[in-house]
Rosetta silent file (secondary structure, phi, psi, omega in degrees, C-alpha in Angstrom):
SEQUENCE: MIGRYSDEMTFDYIMNRMLESVPDTVDKREGSIIYDALAPAAAELVKCYTELDVVMDETFVDTASLQYLMLRCKERGVTIQGETAAVIEGVFTPSSVELTSGLRFNCDEVNYVVTEKISAGHYKLEAETLGTVGNKYTGLLLPIQTVNGLETAQIAAVLIPAEDGDTTDTLREKYYASIDGEAFGGNVADYKDKTNAITGVGGVKVYPVWNGGGTVKLTIIASDFTAPSSELISKVQTAIDPEQNHGEGLGLAPIGHTVTVTGAKYADLTVAANITFAAGWNWENGKSQLVSAANAYLNELCKEWSENKTTVVRISQIETHLLTADCVVDVDGTTVNGDTKNIELAADEIPRLSTIGGAS
SCORE:     score description
SCORE:     0.000 S_00000001
   1 L     0.000  133.686  179.588   35.579  127.127  139.703 S_00000001
   2 L  -102.221  136.901  179.365   34.822  130.070  137.403 S_00000001
   3 L    87.850 -166.211 -176.384   33.872  129.478  133.785 S_00000001
   4 L   -85.166  145.730 -179.324   33.441  126.205  131.981 S_00000001
   5 H   -58.021  -43.276 -174.830   35.092  123.028  133.253 S_00000001
   6 H   -68.539  -20.564  177.926   36.565  122.210  129.860 S_00000001
   7 H   -68.459  -36.355 -177.876   38.302  125.606  129.654 S_00000001
   8 H   -95.595  -38.299 -175.564   40.457  124.818  132.677 S_00000001
   9 L   -85.264   68.892  177.169   40.560  121.040  132.687 S_00000001
  10 L   -83.458  169.189  179.210   42.754  120.613  129.635 S_00000001
  11 H   -59.398  -44.866 -178.250   44.812  117.522  128.924 S_00000001
  12 H   -64.023  -40.358 -179.305   48.051  119.253  129.963 S_00000001
  13 H   -64.021  -46.902 -178.982   46.544  120.570  133.209 S_00000001
  14 H   -66.621  -41.182 -179.477   45.167  117.177  134.243 S_00000001
  15 H   -62.257  -42.923 -179.900   48.335  115.372  133.177 S_00000001
  16 H   -64.353  -38.653  178.446   50.543  117.709  135.218 S_00000001
  17 H   -64.094  -41.440 -179.708   48.343  117.230  138.294 S_00000001
  18 H   -67.022  -39.430 -179.045   48.560  113.479  137.963 S_00000001
  19 H   -70.314  -26.349  177.359   52.327  113.534  137.484 S_00000001
  20 H   -64.245  -22.983  179.388   52.705  115.719  140.576 S_00000001
  21 L   -83.657   -7.577 -179.935   51.487  112.743  142.600 S_00000001
  22 L   -92.923  133.506 -179.761   54.265  110.562  141.244 S_00000001
  23 L   -56.960  146.371 -179.088   57.575  110.639  143.171 S_00000001
  24 L   -68.764  -10.881  177.951   60.365  112.590  141.479 S_00000001
  25 L   -74.411  -10.749 -179.897   62.520  109.482  141.645 S_00000001
  26 L   -99.152  140.584  178.093   60.436  108.080  138.771 S_00000001
  27 L   -67.416  116.515 -176.342   61.038  109.097  135.177 S_00000001
  28 L  -113.263   12.368  179.754   58.031  111.324  134.295 S_00000001
  29 L   -68.690  155.707  177.872   59.137  112.568  130.899 S_00000001
  30 L   -59.442  129.812 -177.031   56.828  112.219  127.872 S_00000001
  31 L    98.624  -10.631  176.237   57.260  108.730  126.513 S_00000001
  32 L   -73.327  167.164 -178.541   58.183  107.272  129.879 S_00000001
  33 H   -61.608  -47.139 -177.017   56.270  104.301  131.254 S_00000001
  34 H   -67.123  -37.172  178.459   54.413  106.311  133.913 S_00000001
  35 H   -63.656  -48.025 -178.826   53.574  109.092  131.421 S_00000001
  36 H   -66.072  -27.667  179.023   52.220  106.644  128.868 S_00000001
  37 H   -74.043  -35.188 -176.905   50.232  104.874  131.593 S_00000001
  38 H   -85.075  -26.436 -173.909   48.560  108.083  132.808 S_00000001
  39 H   -56.248  -46.325  179.320   47.923  109.717  129.401 S_00000001
  40 H   -61.683  -37.535  178.498   44.856  107.624  128.431 S_00000001
  41 H   -65.792  -40.575  178.964   43.237  108.309  131.794 S_00000001
  42 H   -63.035  -40.424  179.264   43.905  112.046  131.435 S_00000001
  43 H   -63.528  -39.663  178.569   42.338  112.032  127.957 S_00000001
  44 H   -67.827  -36.089  178.097   39.211  110.318  129.316 S_00000001
  45 H   -65.900  -36.986  175.874   38.964  112.846  132.138 S_00000001
  46 H   -59.125  -43.492  177.860   39.060  115.676  129.606 S_00000001
  47 H   -62.764  -39.218  179.899   36.053  114.096  127.880 S_00000001
  48 H   -62.805  -43.661  179.683   34.258  113.781  131.222 S_00000001
  49 H   -67.033  -34.678  176.365   34.752  117.483  131.998 S_00000001
  50 H   -64.347  -43.796  177.936   33.532  118.382  128.516 S_00000001
  51 H   -66.366  -31.231  178.249   30.392  116.289  129.069 S_00000001
  52 H   -65.229  -34.560  174.354   29.990  117.898  132.483 S_00000001
  53 H   -61.265  -41.021  178.987   29.728  121.274  130.752 S_00000001
  54 H   -63.638  -43.598  178.999   26.900  119.860  128.661 S_00000001
  55 H   -59.670  -43.658  179.844   25.159  118.552  131.785 S_00000001
  56 H   -63.888  -40.707  178.819   25.424  121.982  133.424 S_00000001
  57 H   -63.348  -42.102 -176.740   24.018  123.689  130.323 S_00000001
  58 H   -76.369  -12.869 -178.874   21.085  121.293  130.130 S_00000001
  59 H   -76.801  -33.251 -172.956   20.364  121.697  133.853 S_00000001
  60 L  -105.001  142.144 -175.609   19.399  125.371  133.697 S_00000001
  61 L   -60.619  -36.274 -177.539   16.482  126.842  131.764 S_00000001
  62 L   -61.680  -30.200 -173.482   18.578  129.682  130.356 S_00000001
  63 L  -119.497   -2.890 -176.598   20.925  127.342  128.509 S_00000001
  64 L   -67.976  144.813  173.054   18.960  124.097  128.061 S_00000001
  65 L   -77.442  170.824 -173.915   18.308  122.774  124.566 S_00000001
  66 H   -56.849  -42.651 -176.672   14.737  122.094  123.451 S_00000001
  67 H   -58.612  -45.631 -177.175   14.808  118.414  124.465 S_00000001
  68 H   -85.300  -25.146  174.365   15.776  119.108  128.075 S_00000001
  69 H   -64.628  -35.468  176.652   13.837  122.363  128.293 S_00000001
  70 H   -61.567  -37.242  178.018   10.711  120.304  127.603 S_00000001
  71 H   -67.170  -39.704  178.188   11.542  118.186  130.653 S_00000001
  72 H   -65.462  -38.040  179.280   11.919  121.277  132.821 S_00000001
  73 H   -65.843  -37.641  178.487    8.578  122.576  131.533 S_00000001
  74 H   -62.681  -32.046  178.289    6.889  119.275  132.385 S_00000001
  75 H   -62.332  -30.617 -178.808    8.074  119.712  135.969 S_00000001
  76 H  -101.526    1.945 -179.638    6.021  122.921  136.180 S_00000001
  77 L    72.836   23.647  178.194    3.081  121.681  134.131 S_00000001
  78 L   -76.087  128.078 -178.430    3.843  124.125  131.305 S_00000001
  79 L   -69.218  131.397  178.780    1.942  123.155  128.165 S_00000001
  80 L  -104.805  119.090 -177.279    4.178  122.216  125.248 S_00000001
  81 L   -88.904  120.367  174.931    2.674  123.057  121.869 S_00000001
  82 L   -93.394  178.453  177.333    3.416  120.647  119.057 S_00000001
  83 L   -65.955  141.566  179.426    2.749  121.151  115.365 S_00000001
  84 L  -125.011  168.184 -178.924   -0.942  121.205  114.473 S_00000001
  85 L  -102.552  138.125  177.657   -2.965  120.883  111.279 S_00000001
  86 L   -71.891  144.168  172.664   -4.865  123.753  109.706 S_00000001
  87 E  -114.666  120.752 -177.117   -8.631  123.450  109.271 S_00000001
  88 E  -116.543  165.744  172.638   -9.925  125.363  106.261 S_00000001
  89 E  -106.747  126.778  176.727  -13.294  125.989  104.636 S_00000001
  90 E  -108.125  141.952  177.467  -13.658  124.899  101.043 S_00000001
  91 E  -112.104  126.871 -174.017  -16.349  126.108   98.645 S_00000001
  92 E  -124.299  137.456  176.595  -17.425  123.656   95.937 S_00000001
  93 E  -125.117  148.663   -6.284  -19.677  124.137   92.940 S_00000001
  94 L   -67.857  156.235 -176.035  -22.231  123.145   92.057 S_00000001
  95 L   -66.973  -13.185  179.553  -23.481  123.132   95.639 S_00000001
  96 L   -76.254  -14.953  178.962  -25.506  120.005   94.889 S_00000001
  97 L   -68.466  126.965  179.092  -22.313  117.927   94.736 S_00000001
  98 L   -99.814  124.571  178.446  -22.006  115.808   97.870 S_00000001
  99 L  -102.617  139.255  178.947  -18.481  115.154   99.151 S_00000001
 100 L   -97.285  151.305  177.143  -17.723  112.270  101.451 S_00000001
 101 L   -59.159  138.512 -179.989  -15.307  112.432  104.352 S_00000001
 102 L   102.834  -15.581  176.201  -11.846  111.329  103.348 S_00000001
 103 L   -64.174  139.625 -174.148  -11.823  112.897   99.876 S_00000001
 104 E  -113.473  141.571  178.406   -8.463  114.552   99.275 S_00000001
 105 E  -132.674  157.118 -178.591   -7.643  117.809   97.516 S_00000001
 106 E  -121.481  141.412  170.935   -4.402  119.589   96.746 S_00000001
 107 E  -138.904  111.679 -175.238   -3.393  123.251   96.894 S_00000001
 108 L    57.558 -120.935 -175.421    0.226  123.977   95.997 S_00000001
 109 L   -95.877    5.063 -175.157    2.403  121.748   98.194 S_00000001
 110 E  -115.585  135.526  173.130   -0.301  120.871  100.732 S_00000001
 111 E  -100.518  144.066  179.563   -2.960  118.164  100.577 S_00000001
 112 E  -124.982  148.979  179.581   -6.258  118.560  102.420 S_00000001
 113 E  -122.303  136.477  179.523   -8.833  115.952  103.391 S_00000001
 114 E   -69.109  130.680 -179.462  -12.587  116.537  103.749 S_00000001
 115 E  -117.497  -28.844 -172.984  -13.710  116.049  107.356 S_00000001
 116 E  -163.481  146.833  175.836  -17.182  117.555  107.696 S_00000001
 117 E   -89.330  131.968  176.885  -19.983  119.267  105.774 S_00000001
 118 E   -92.041  -51.975  177.057  -20.794  122.812  106.896 S_00000001
 119 E  -160.996 -178.398 -178.309  -23.630  123.560  104.474 S_00000001
 120 L   -56.953  119.473  178.242  -24.495  122.988  100.823 S_00000001
 121 L    82.124   -2.161 -178.535  -21.268  123.459   98.872 S_00000001
 122 E  -122.531  127.870 -177.035  -19.227  124.295  101.979 S_00000001
 123 E  -136.982  153.267  170.727  -16.977  121.763  103.713 S_00000001
 124 E   -88.561  138.891  175.366  -14.296  121.600  106.369 S_00000001
 125 E  -131.800  144.448  179.916  -10.941  120.243  105.251 S_00000001
 126 E  -114.558  135.586 -179.885   -7.896  119.435  107.347 S_00000001
 127 E   -68.632  138.010  176.594   -4.323  119.781  106.122 S_00000001
 128 L   -80.401  -22.913  178.093   -2.366  116.556  105.965 S_00000001
 129 L   -95.229  126.182  179.936    0.869  118.496  106.490 S_00000001
 130 L   -75.189  153.459  176.063    1.346  119.848  109.999 S_00000001
 131 L   104.174  172.876 -173.763    2.420  123.435  110.598 S_00000001
 132 H   -68.299   -9.311  176.245    1.599  126.892  109.315 S_00000001
 133 H   -60.441  -22.987  179.579    2.272  125.832  105.724 S_00000001
 134 H   -83.585   -5.991 -179.066   -1.356  124.675  105.748 S_00000001
 135 L   -80.133   76.172  179.065   -2.699  128.142  106.590 S_00000001
 136 L  -105.660  124.293 -174.071   -3.858  129.026  103.089 S_00000001
 137 L   -91.810  -22.278  176.341   -6.545  131.699  102.913 S_00000001
 138 L  -144.962  165.771  176.939   -7.206  131.462   99.176 S_00000001
 139 L   139.840  156.069  178.526   -6.351  129.122   96.350 S_00000001
 140 E   -81.281  139.499  175.439   -7.739  126.500   94.025 S_00000001
 141 L  -103.080  120.912 -179.197   -8.353  123.003   95.370 S_00000001
 142 E  -102.752  124.456 -178.558   -7.547  120.269   92.885 S_00000001
 143 E   -66.831  133.557  176.415   -9.209  116.885   93.513 S_00000001
 144 L   -82.942  -34.795  173.369   -6.768  114.019   93.962 S_00000001
 145 L  -104.255  161.702  178.173   -9.552  111.491   93.394 S_00000001
 146 L   -70.504  129.497  176.771  -12.251  111.778   90.762 S_00000001
 147 L  -121.518  105.509 -176.885  -15.328  113.687   91.986 S_00000001
 148 L   -62.386  129.643  175.199  -18.228  113.307   89.543 S_00000001
 149 L    87.507   -8.927 -177.705  -20.006  116.550   88.721 S_00000001
 150 L   -73.082  130.994  179.889  -17.519  118.840   90.493 S_00000001
 151 L  -105.720  -51.748  179.385  -16.885  122.067   88.588 S_00000001
 152 E  -136.648  152.527  176.430  -14.871  124.349   90.898 S_00000001
 153 E  -149.139  128.555 -179.879  -13.270  124.057   94.303 S_00000001
 154 E  -149.696  159.706  178.770  -11.445  126.764   96.207 S_00000001
 155 E   -80.690  132.009 -179.859  -10.357  127.779   99.688 S_00000001
 156 E  -103.397  -34.101 -176.788  -12.641  130.333  101.316 S_00000001
 157 E  -168.309  162.055  170.350  -11.090  130.806  104.767 S_00000001
 158 E   -96.669  116.682 -178.167   -8.905  129.368  107.490 S_00000001
 159 E   -81.811  -47.053  177.134  -11.210  128.207  110.270 S_00000001
 160 E  -131.540  107.840 -177.430   -8.571  127.065  112.759 S_00000001
 161 L   -64.356  144.846  175.286   -5.014  128.207  111.988 S_00000001
 162 L   -81.062  160.202  176.825   -2.219  125.679  112.340 S_00000001
 163 L  -125.345  149.424 -177.646    0.777  126.282  114.587 S_00000001
 164 L   -82.184   -8.539 -178.701    4.389  125.313  114.013 S_00000001
 165 L    92.201  159.840 -176.707    4.935  124.139  117.566 S_00000001
 166 L   -67.905  140.929  169.712    7.123  125.529  120.301 S_00000001
 167 L  -101.323  175.789  177.949   10.713  126.468  119.662 S_00000001
 168 H   -58.254  -42.421 -177.457   13.388  126.715  122.326 S_00000001
 169 H   -67.950  -45.458 -177.985   12.764  130.461  122.641 S_00000001
 170 H   -67.335  -36.425  179.667    8.967  130.281  122.868 S_00000001
 171 H   -69.801  -36.425  177.113    9.092  127.437  125.377 S_00000001
 172 H   -64.594  -38.967  176.641   11.610  129.320  127.498 S_00000001
 173 H   -62.560  -42.244  178.455    9.254  132.325  127.490 S_00000001
 174 H   -61.733  -41.293 -178.962    6.392  130.086  128.625 S_00000001
 175 H   -60.833  -49.259 -178.587    8.500  128.691  131.444 S_00000001
 176 H   -68.274  -33.251  177.248    9.384  132.110  132.822 S_00000001
 177 H   -64.771  -33.438  179.150    5.812  133.321  132.343 S_00000001
 178 H   -68.139  -21.949  177.902    4.635  130.418  134.501 S_00000001
 179 H   -88.480  -41.633 -177.323    6.865  131.729  137.281 S_00000001
 180 H   -65.344  -37.236  179.391    6.088  135.433  136.870 S_00000001
 181 L  -127.393   97.404 -176.209    2.324  134.883  137.020 S_00000001
 182 L   -66.066  121.497  178.115    1.317  131.895  139.096 S_00000001
 183 L   -86.993  128.498 -179.498   -1.727  130.205  137.570 S_00000001
 184 L  -158.112  130.206  165.817   -4.175  128.834  140.137 S_00000001
 185 L    48.377   36.587  175.833   -7.840  127.953  140.430 S_00000001
 186 L    90.360   17.787  172.772   -9.332  130.233  137.800 S_00000001
 187 L   -77.498  178.619 -175.487   -7.282  133.376  138.349 S_00000001
 188 H   -59.925  -43.921  179.826   -6.348  135.544  135.353 S_00000001
 189 H   -61.554  -36.623  179.660   -3.045  133.736  134.799 S_00000001
 190 H   -65.735  -44.361  178.230   -4.854  130.386  134.873 S_00000001
 191 H   -63.105  -40.210  179.201   -7.349  131.480  132.220 S_00000001
 192 H   -62.949  -46.989 -178.786   -4.525  132.793  130.039 S_00000001
 193 H   -60.242  -48.221 -175.587   -2.547  129.560  130.329 S_00000001
 194 H   -68.837  -37.596 -178.775   -5.497  127.299  129.599 S_00000001
 195 H   -72.892  -43.532 -179.828   -6.839  129.393  126.721 S_00000001
 196 H   -65.055  -22.517 -179.355   -3.474  129.903  125.030 S_00000001
 197 L   -77.319  -12.655 -179.232   -2.902  126.137  125.184 S_00000001
 198 L   -77.697  131.064 -177.973   -5.909  125.523  122.898 S_00000001
 199 L   -57.123  129.226  178.430   -4.878  124.877  119.298 S_00000001
 200 L   102.022  -13.727 -178.377   -5.500  127.893  117.084 S_00000001
 201 E   -93.381  129.437  179.934   -5.378  130.528  119.828 S_00000001
 202 E  -105.103  -12.680  179.952   -2.605  133.118  119.589 S_00000001
 203 E   177.648  161.386 -178.103   -3.495  135.297  122.567 S_00000001
 204 E  -150.145  143.761  169.628   -6.282  136.184  124.987 S_00000001
 205 E  -109.931  131.950 -176.423   -7.506  139.078  127.078 S_00000001
 206 E  -106.991  126.593  178.171   -9.250  138.120  130.308 S_00000001
 207 E  -117.933   96.293  179.777  -12.019  140.314  131.735 S_00000001
 208 E   -76.893  149.945  177.194  -13.015  139.073  135.215 S_00000001
 209 L    48.629   45.465 -175.385  -16.388  140.062  136.737 S_00000001
 210 L   -81.863  -20.035 -179.230  -17.278  141.782  133.474 S_00000001
 211 L  -141.259   42.686 -178.961  -21.036  141.230  133.798 S_00000001
 212 L   106.974  169.894 -177.872  -21.554  140.606  137.485 S_00000001
 213 L   -58.777  136.737  177.953  -20.114  138.204  140.013 S_00000001
 214 L    81.912    0.199 -179.850  -18.820  134.915  138.657 S_00000001
 215 E   -99.021  144.228  178.475  -18.722  136.125  135.054 S_00000001
 216 E  -137.949  135.443  173.891  -15.588  136.083  132.912 S_00000001
 217 E  -114.108  132.108  175.536  -15.105  137.274  129.350 S_00000001
 218 E  -115.060  122.205  174.745  -12.299  135.919  127.199 S_00000001
 219 E  -109.221  121.858 -172.800  -11.443  137.745  123.977 S_00000001
 220 E  -111.758  160.388  171.239   -9.148  135.713  121.760 S_00000001
 221 E  -125.723  147.198 -177.743   -7.013  136.247  118.688 S_00000001
 222 E   -69.797  161.876 -176.365   -6.116  133.451  116.272 S_00000001
 223 L   -67.786  -16.354  173.282   -2.635  131.938  116.296 S_00000001
 224 L   -94.877   12.371  174.917   -1.862  133.682  112.994 S_00000001
 225 L    61.895   40.068  171.019   -2.795  136.948  114.763 S_00000001
 226 L  -117.648  171.215  176.068   -5.938  137.559  112.765 S_00000001
 227 L   -63.199  133.065 -175.267   -9.536  137.864  113.936 S_00000001
 228 L   -72.606  151.070  176.106  -10.686  134.357  114.921 S_00000001
 229 L   -75.618  162.242  176.670  -13.348  132.490  112.982 S_00000001
 230 H   -62.156  -30.074  177.471  -16.671  131.607  114.582 S_00000001
 231 H   -62.486  -44.417  179.861  -15.459  127.991  114.431 S_00000001
 232 H   -69.613  -41.054  178.413  -12.465  128.778  116.638 S_00000001
 233 H   -60.165  -43.916  178.865  -14.514  130.876  119.053 S_00000001
 234 H   -63.329  -39.599  179.617  -16.996  128.006  119.415 S_00000001
 235 H   -61.891  -45.155 -179.874  -14.149  125.541  119.969 S_00000001
 236 H   -67.594  -41.402  178.405  -12.678  127.658  122.775 S_00000001
 237 H   -58.130  -45.018 -178.967  -16.112  128.256  124.333 S_00000001
 238 H   -66.059  -37.921 -179.102  -16.785  124.522  124.452 S_00000001
 239 H   -70.885  -38.470 -175.683  -13.375  123.770  125.924 S_00000001
 240 H   -84.602  -51.128 -177.102  -13.541  126.456  128.624 S_00000001
 241 L  -158.902   92.602 -177.000  -17.240  126.563  129.546 S_00000001
 242 L   -53.164  135.676 -174.889  -19.809  124.865  127.254 S_00000001
 243 H   -58.769  -36.709 -176.832  -22.751  127.179  126.581 S_00000001
 244 H   -76.248   -8.607  179.864  -25.348  124.536  127.428 S_00000001
 245 H  -133.327   42.398 -177.985  -23.708  123.961  130.827 S_00000001
 246 L   -51.437  129.450  171.929  -22.610  127.458  131.847 S_00000001
 247 L    78.149    0.827 -176.066  -20.995  127.579  135.268 S_00000001
 248 L   -90.182   -1.399  177.529  -21.248  123.851  135.957 S_00000001
 249 L    75.207   22.389  179.856  -17.509  123.223  135.729 S_00000001
 250 L   -85.974   -8.174  173.481  -17.771  120.795  132.805 S_00000001
 251 L  -108.963 -155.323 -179.512  -15.069  122.677  130.913 S_00000001
 252 L   -77.905  -18.398 -179.653  -11.731  124.037  132.046 S_00000001
 253 L   -73.698  146.973  178.991  -13.360  126.887  133.975 S_00000001
 254 L   -65.100  158.328  175.362  -13.972  126.376  137.716 S_00000001
 255 L   -57.750  133.892  178.296  -17.468  125.623  139.018 S_00000001
 256 L    95.081  -10.232  177.265  -19.462  128.842  139.331 S_00000001
 257 L   -94.833  119.368  174.955  -17.610  130.740  136.610 S_00000001
 258 E   -96.537  112.835 -171.782  -19.792  131.697  133.653 S_00000001
 259 E  -108.862  133.090  174.651  -17.421  132.302  130.764 S_00000001
 260 E  -115.703  125.058 -178.934  -18.200  134.097  127.518 S_00000001
 261 E  -104.331  127.545  176.456  -15.711  133.756  124.673 S_00000001
 262 E  -127.968  172.543 -179.536  -15.535  136.437  122.000 S_00000001
 263 E  -117.154  152.235  174.150  -13.077  137.256  119.248 S_00000001
 264 L   -61.024  143.220 -178.792  -10.983  140.294  118.467 S_00000001
 265 E  -109.182  150.562  178.956  -12.617  142.505  115.826 S_00000001
 266 E   -78.358  139.889  167.075  -10.967  144.284  112.936 S_00000001
 267 E  -111.861  109.415 -176.206  -10.591  148.047  112.862 S_00000001
 268 E   -76.799  134.091 -176.190  -10.127  148.938  109.198 S_00000001
 269 E  -119.916  134.033  173.961   -7.573  151.667  108.531 S_00000001
 270 E  -106.864  116.851 -176.975   -7.190  153.904  105.502 S_00000001
 271 E  -105.355  133.212  175.557   -3.635  155.198  105.186 S_00000001
 272 E  -130.714  141.353 -177.894   -2.702  158.171  103.007 S_00000001
 273 E  -155.619  151.959  171.114    0.794  159.635  102.607 S_00000001
 274 E   -86.486  112.676 -176.861    2.916  161.851  100.420 S_00000001
 275 E  -107.159  127.096  169.613    5.485  159.455   98.980 S_00000001
 276 E   -96.043  110.688 -174.426    8.671  160.541   97.257 S_00000001
 277 E   -85.692  149.950  172.493    9.484  157.571   95.063 S_00000001
 278 L   -69.064  163.050 -178.303   12.929  156.433   93.965 S_00000001
 279 L   -56.807  131.309  178.362   13.780  156.705   90.287 S_00000001
 280 L    90.357   -2.764 -178.310   11.681  154.355   88.191 S_00000001
 281 L  -114.982  151.864  175.118    9.011  153.862   90.865 S_00000001
 282 L  -153.981 -175.369 -177.650    5.491  155.241   91.236 S_00000001
 283 H   -62.609  -33.435 -175.793    2.208  154.343   92.905 S_00000001
 284 H   -66.965  -47.079 -176.423    1.357  151.853   90.193 S_00000001
 285 H   -97.863   -6.112 -179.051    4.431  149.644   90.472 S_00000001
 286 H  -109.249   -3.779 -173.811    5.359  150.412   94.082 S_00000001
 287 H   -62.833  -38.262 -178.510    2.043  150.022   95.853 S_00000001
 288 H   -61.532  -35.978  176.464    2.542  146.340   96.704 S_00000001
 289 H   -65.626  -40.238 -179.899    5.752  147.249   98.556 S_00000001
 290 H   -66.098  -41.108  177.869    3.933  149.968  100.500 S_00000001
 291 H   -61.917  -44.579  179.862    1.131  147.586  101.432 S_00000001
 292 H   -62.661  -41.628 -179.429    3.666  145.007  102.655 S_00000001
 293 H   -65.752  -43.941  179.130    5.546  147.617  104.700 S_00000001
 294 H   -66.205  -41.144  179.122    2.385  148.958  106.338 S_00000001
 295 H   -64.912  -32.318  178.564    1.114  145.430  107.036 S_00000001
 296 H   -60.273  -41.070  178.482    4.430  144.534  108.662 S_00000001
 297 H   -69.177  -45.578 -178.599    3.814  147.233  111.283 S_00000001
 298 H   -64.775  -34.056  176.673    0.167  146.325  111.791 S_00000001
 299 H   -65.517  -36.209  175.837    1.122  142.654  112.204 S_00000001
 300 H   -60.935  -42.350  179.017    3.541  143.654  114.958 S_00000001
 301 H   -64.472  -39.536  179.839    0.681  145.393  116.757 S_00000001
 302 H   -65.018  -37.953  179.629   -1.534  142.337  116.380 S_00000001
 303 H   -65.875  -29.122 -178.724    1.151  140.097  117.880 S_00000001
 304 H   -94.811   -1.018 -172.266    1.364  142.404  120.914 S_00000001
 305 H   -55.050  -46.328 -174.738   -2.414  142.895  121.203 S_00000001
 306 H   -69.562  -17.417 -178.292   -3.019  140.471  124.081 S_00000001
 307 H   -92.631   -8.643 -176.000   -0.269  142.060  126.195 S_00000001
 308 L  -117.901  145.099  179.019   -1.601  145.632  125.953 S_00000001
 309 L   -62.443  -46.115  174.660   -4.753  147.192  127.365 S_00000001
 310 L  -136.399  164.879  179.677   -5.326  149.038  124.097 S_00000001
 311 L  -110.267  128.548  178.905   -3.556  149.224  120.756 S_00000001
 312 E  -110.639  120.915  175.641   -2.219  152.552  119.473 S_00000001
 313 E   -90.201  114.735 -172.543   -1.517  152.905  115.757 S_00000001
 314 L  -101.031  131.436  178.688    1.251  155.491  115.494 S_00000001
 315 H   -58.727  -43.168 -177.116    1.771  157.704  112.461 S_00000001
 316 H   -61.238  -37.836 -179.483    5.528  157.813  113.066 S_00000001
 317 H   -72.191  -34.567  175.496    5.786  154.019  113.008 S_00000001
 318 H   -61.783  -45.546 -179.566    3.806  153.791  109.784 S_00000001
 319 H   -65.127  -39.661  178.453    6.212  156.238  108.159 S_00000001
 320 H   -59.705  -42.774 -179.500    9.226  154.384  109.567 S_00000001
 321 H   -72.504  -35.623  177.533    8.034  151.127  108.042 S_00000001
 322 H   -64.050  -32.572 -179.562    7.138  152.745  104.706 S_00000001
 323 L   -69.513  -15.176  177.889   10.688  154.074  104.513 S_00000001
 324 L   -77.709  -13.792  179.826   11.996  150.492  104.555 S_00000001
 325 L   -70.833  138.259 -178.280   10.473  149.894  101.112 S_00000001
 326 L   -60.987  -28.174 -174.674   13.030  149.967   98.287 S_00000001
 327 L   -83.170   -6.885 -172.474   10.808  152.219   96.208 S_00000001
 328 E  -103.558  133.499  173.538   10.542  154.971   98.850 S_00000001
 329 E  -101.674  -41.261 -178.564   12.907  157.914   99.292 S_00000001
 330 E  -154.393  156.138  179.959   10.828  160.002  101.707 S_00000001
 331 E  -138.254  137.124  170.990    7.422  160.079  103.399 S_00000001
 332 E  -155.904  173.340  177.635    5.433  162.929  104.953 S_00000001
 333 E    63.116   29.830 -176.278    1.889  164.123  105.514 S_00000001
 334 E   -74.257  136.762  174.980    0.722  160.672  106.595 S_00000001
 335 E  -129.853  153.070  173.397   -2.850  160.301  107.840 S_00000001
 336 E  -124.015  121.778 -175.299   -4.847  157.366  109.177 S_00000001
 337 L    53.030   38.489  175.131   -8.578  157.462  108.551 S_00000001
 338 L    80.165    5.607 -176.536   -8.145  161.080  107.527 S_00000001
 339 E  -120.229  143.342  178.767   -6.466  162.187  110.774 S_00000001
 340 L   -87.695   -0.870 -179.620   -2.854  163.165  111.409 S_00000001
 341 L   -93.670  157.076  172.533   -3.051  161.967  115.035 S_00000001
 342 L   -59.720  149.290 -179.076   -2.264  158.509  116.371 S_00000001
 343 E  -111.724  125.017  175.848   -5.320  156.276  116.580 S_00000001
 344 E   -98.907  119.797 -178.102   -6.145  154.366  119.752 S_00000001
 345 L   -82.696  163.471  174.162   -8.264  151.316  119.043 S_00000001
 346 L   -66.197  159.944 -172.910  -10.865  149.802  121.346 S_00000001
 347 L   -55.779  -35.393 -175.734   -9.572  147.153  123.744 S_00000001
 348 L  -102.796   18.166  178.981  -10.833  144.253  121.615 S_00000001
 349 E  -103.115  146.290  172.256   -9.914  145.683  118.215 S_00000001
 350 E  -123.697  146.982 -174.730   -6.954  144.771  116.038 S_00000001
 351 E   -78.550  146.679  174.987   -5.786  146.887  113.094 S_00000001
 352 E  -142.679  130.269 -179.966   -6.287  145.911  109.469 S_00000001
 353 E   -73.116  123.047  176.769   -5.139  147.867  106.429 S_00000001
 354 E   -89.295  -59.740  177.468   -8.074  148.773  104.213 S_00000001
 355 E  -144.848  159.669  172.476   -6.375  150.944  101.599 S_00000001
 356 E  -137.417  135.355 -177.522   -3.189  152.940  101.148 S_00000001
 357 E  -158.993 -174.355 -179.776   -2.805  155.835   98.762 S_00000001
 358 E   -77.215  147.422  177.760   -1.471  159.299   98.189 S_00000001
 359 L   -73.994  142.415 -179.181   -2.403  162.152  100.499 S_00000001
 360 L   -85.713    0.000    0.000   -4.748  164.701   98.982 S_00000001
């Protein structure tokens, strides 16, 4: 049968087939006894064929919904990422104020709870709301309970970015990736799978035998595609191969593999361009749009960083993205770090916009 069952197995088609089995000596017209007796069965069969289409869709990875795709992924041992909570660093003044674990603070629509002291005036807080909504890099923290002596409280950084959890599309990509690159016993695919499964990690580059036999270097990027914090790097190092037990197989790395975890580093870029502004716009009121447009391109590069040997920042793409801004009519003479050529970053670098302005 070609196509979907329900397309062909209509009520009329099934009813006619059933009536063909009845001798012509019997009245088979609509409203007859035999017709009325067969009609309910035909209607139920139509429902069965419709449900059979659903079963067929849920059977194959290409068409399965999230619920059944998760079951297919479990068959292959593919890690399913659920929603996680952001861990941020809060700065509190005066630094002599001591906060106890469990104290709650609010920033916009998200509440955070103190989990650990980092140093005087600096604490770790975990978002009570799961998902990327907790990834706040700045903002005032308002105490929900009374904290005697507290003067100011604000967010300083995101230590471990939260993730929204797998969608149908991302999980389907993981499934096919598990087939395209078989992960086994500490090969490159295995390191990628295990590292990417750690909460807060958005991508990894694996460098085998980078410092002699048995050595592996993992360079990671945070799940929000920014340079990872030292907290996240330490978390991944401990999970893969604890520093105090290098090569002993007490982490996820095989026995004999000495793993060093590092983080992607920022390459700051200064962009200059001749901008022809639309009527009513200039550098003063249009700069925020230009920054957003340039960052949109650089964020795309960061998302693709782990899949490419090196990252190339292209002048043409910067201009293309700047042209999407409502305030821009035309762009030319664009330079990056004073050069009109594309810039190729080092393997472990990710781009970050430093400034954007007019070309001299």
